[in-house]
N, C-alpha and C positions, 0 to 999 in steps of 0.2 A: 473384345470388346470388355469383359469381364474381365481379363487375363490383364489388362493396361490398368483400369481402377483397380486393382489389389497390387500391381507393382507400383502403383503410384501410392495406396497407402504404406506400403510397406518402403519408399523411399519416405516418405513423411515420418511413418513412425519413427527411423533409422537416423533421419535430421536433428528431430524433434529430443530423440536419446543421445545425441553427441551434445545437443544446445542443453539440453536439461543440465549437465554438468560441468559446462563450461561456459554457459550465459550467465554473470552475476546476479540478477533480478530473482533468476530460477532457482539458483544455490542460494540465494538470501531465502527465499518463499518457500524454500525444503527446512534450513536452517531455524524459521518462525515455526512453523508447525512439527518440527522433530519434538515427539515426548516418549520419554523410555526408552528410546536407541530403535526405536522401529524404522530405519532408514529406506525400508525398502517399501513400505506401504507407502511410507509420505512420497516417496519419488512418483508412485502410482498415481498417488491425487494431484500429486502436482501435475502429472503427465498427463492425466484425464481431463482435467482443467484447462491444458493447454488443447490438447485437439477440441475440446467442446469450442472453446473461442475460436477455434479456427473454422471448425461446419460454423458455426452462429454466425461472423462473421466477413468469413472469408477473405481474410488479407492474412499478413504475415503477423501471426503473432507477437513477436518480442517487441516488433518495429509499434504496431499497435497498443501494445500494454507498454511503452516508454509515455507512447504520445498522451495517453489518456491520462497517466501519472503527470506526465507533467504540466497536464491541464488542470489538475486538481491537488497537485504537490501543497504542503503549509508552509507557510514561511518562517511562521514563527507558532512558538509553544509557550508554555503560561509556568511559570513558579511560583510557589507559596514567599513572601514574604513579607518580615515585621516592617511595617514604615512607620515609625515614633511605638503606640500600642495598635495599631490596628495592622493585622493579616490581609495584605492586599495579592493579588494575581498578578503579576510583574512580567509581561510579552517579553521573550528572546528571540532573537534570530537564529535561524537555525541554516547549517552549510547545505551545500546540495545533498550529501550521503547521509548524514541525520534526516533532511526532508525525504525522502524516498523511504528509509528507515521507518520512518514514522506513519508516513503512507503503508507501506505493509504490513507493521504492525495494527493500527486503527482496521483494516481490511479482515483482518486474521481475527483481530478481536469480534467484529460486530458478525462476523462469519459465525463464530463458534456458539455468539450468542443466537443467530437464527438458524442453529443447526436444524436440518432436516434428514430424511435417509442416507443420501450420499455425500459428503462433507466437497466432493469436487465440484457437486450439482449447487450445493449452495455456496461454494469460492464463485461457481459463476453466476449465479444469481445476485448476490452481491455486486460482482464488477459490472451487470449490466445497469442494476440498480445506478451504480457512480458515472457510468457510461451516458445514462438518461437524466443524470443529475434529480435522482429521487431516491426515497430511503433514510433509513437511521443515519447511515455514515458522513451520506452529503449536509444530513441535519447538524452533524457534529462537529463538521468541517466550518459550518455558517455561524452554528453556535462560539465557535474559537476564533473564527474572524472576528466577530463584533464584539466579542470579550477583548481581544488585542485592540481593537479601534475605540474602545471606552477605555483602556488602562493605558494606554500608548501612553500617556502624559508621567507616569511613573517608570517609562523607558528613558526618555532623556533625562528627568531626573535623579536618575538611578548611575546616569553617565556624568552630568552635571558635578554630583555628591563626587564621583572617585577623582575629577580632574580638579588640580592645584591650580586657580588663578593668582597666586602670587607668586 
């Protein structure tokens, strides 16, 4: 019985190790975490994060990550522009790849801000907060949506300024 569990764990380990280098989400997460060329350590952290997710939620890891990211991805981001003499945050729409990129960058940023003993554990805690719609990461996404709603007038006015009606 223990041998079967060990074989199953080895099989999962090999599958995740292969997927870690082929799955775009994990490759992008590795590149965001990479600092000073320590790729082996970063791969280990991401692998531990994925294994902990699999144990915590008992589902296919990448399908679950894509599902959670699809639900929580930001559709707009804000940029500063001068309108007259006033500096205003103007929303602009994001493509699908930029939505996932922004979501992963924010996840890494808030994980680094709330760093604990082990980074894979910290990343998992931030991800659990994202699943449960709690924490500073979700608050930031809500604030981003509120600012986009309040400043959406500038989005349309900029498009109108660019178009020529004559």
